[in-house]
N, C-alpha and C positions, 0 to 999 in steps of 0.2 A: 550479593550485589549491593553496592552503595546506592543511596538515594539519587545522587547525581548521575550515576551510570543508568539507573532505571529511568529517570526523567529524560535523559538524552535518547535512550532507546525508544521510549514512548513517542517522543517528538519525531524521531527518525522514521518510525513505521507510518506515522501520519504523512511525513514528507514524501515517502514512497507512494502513498495513496494519491498524493498530488501529481505524481508523475504518471502512474497507471492505477486506475480505480480498483480493478479486481485482483491485481497481483498480490497485494498484502493479505486480503482475506484468503486467497488460495494458499499462501505461505503459512498463515496461521492454521488453516485447516490441516495442511500437511504436517505441521509441527505437532498438532494435537493427535492426529492419526498415528504418527510415528512415536509418540510418547515423549517428545522433546518438551512439551508443556502439558500440564495436567489441568484439565477443565472438568474432571469428573465431579459430579455433585453441584455443578453450577448451571445457570440457565443457558450457558453456551456450550454445554457438553456435547451437543449435537455436532459440533464442528469436527469431532474426531471420527464421525461416520464416513464410510466410503461414499455415500451419497453427497455429503457436503464437499468432500475432497474432489469428487468428479465434477460436481456442479461448478465450483469455483475455478477449477483448473480449465474446464471448457470455456467458462466465462472469460478468463484471462487470455486464453488463446484467441478467442473471438475478438477481444479488445485489441490485440496486437494487429489483427487483420483490419478491423474497422478504422483504426487510427490512421491507416494509409489512404482511406477513401477521401476523395475531394469533398464529398458532401458532409463529412464529419465536422461538426462545429468545433470551434476553439474550446479548449479546456476551461477558459475563463468565463464562458457564458454561464448564466445563473444555474441552469439545470446540470451542466457538467461540473461546475464548481460545487454545487450542493451534493452531488453524488460522491465526489471526492472527500468532502468533509464528513459525510455520513460513514463512508468506508473507513476513513482514518479513525473516527470515533469508535466505530465497532471494533476495529483491531486493537485500539488502545484499551478498550474495556476488557477484551479477551486476555490480553497480555497482563493487565493489572490483576485480573482475577487469578491468572495462573501463578502469580507470585504473592497472592494474598494482600494486595495493596488496594486502597480505595479506588473503586471503579471510576468515580468522577475525575480523579487525577489523570487516569489513563485516557479518558474521553477528552478532557480539555486539552491536554498536551498534544495528543494525536490530532485533534481537530485544528489546533494552531499550526502544527506541522503540515497538515494537508493544505492549508491556505498558502503557507510558505512554499511548499513543493509545487503547487499548481502554478503560482506566478513565477517562481524561480525557474521551473522547468520550461514554462512557456517562453520567457525571455531568453533563457540560455539557448534553447533550440532555435529560436528565430535568429538570434545573433550569430550562432555557429554556422547556420546555413548561409547567412550573408557574408560573414567574414572569411570562411573557408571556401566559399563558392562551390559548395557541394550540394547534392540533392537533399531535399527534406527527408526522403526515404532513408538515406545513409545515417543521418543524425537520429531519426526516429528508431531505427534498429539498434543503434548504440544505446539510446535511452531505454529501450525495452530490456536490453541485456543488463544495464546498470540497475534498473528497477527490480528485475528478477533476482540478480545477485545480492543486492542490498536487502531485499525482503527476507531472503533465506538466511543471510548473515545475521540479521536482527533477531529473527525468531530462534536461531540456534544459540543465542546468548542467554536465553531463559532456561 
């Protein structure tokens, strides 16, 4: 994999974390569990365990439900934004480790991607609901599917 491709994928996993906080860690855990990425001998080797896979998968599913609740704050509020940045950085670190690259590069690129995904996703969703005159639910479900597909596509490239 070329450095440019690696950097793009690291940014992209962060971008997906900006869309859905728990989907990228779930995809990374599944990738480690299925042997798509190798984290053995690293501090993140626990991601390949069935406990990690189950925990992140349940967390992602719960996020898809809570995203629809009217009481859920916007993804741009500090707590939500912070969680997305941490999630992106975590996934960037894992993917960088999996290909023997500097962890700090993975963390930084994915964190920047998470900020871009958070604001890009927020404004895209808001504008699509307004311009298409559809329910927020319809756009949110489409966003869920995009995040899920993108996360698994990204981890499959490693």
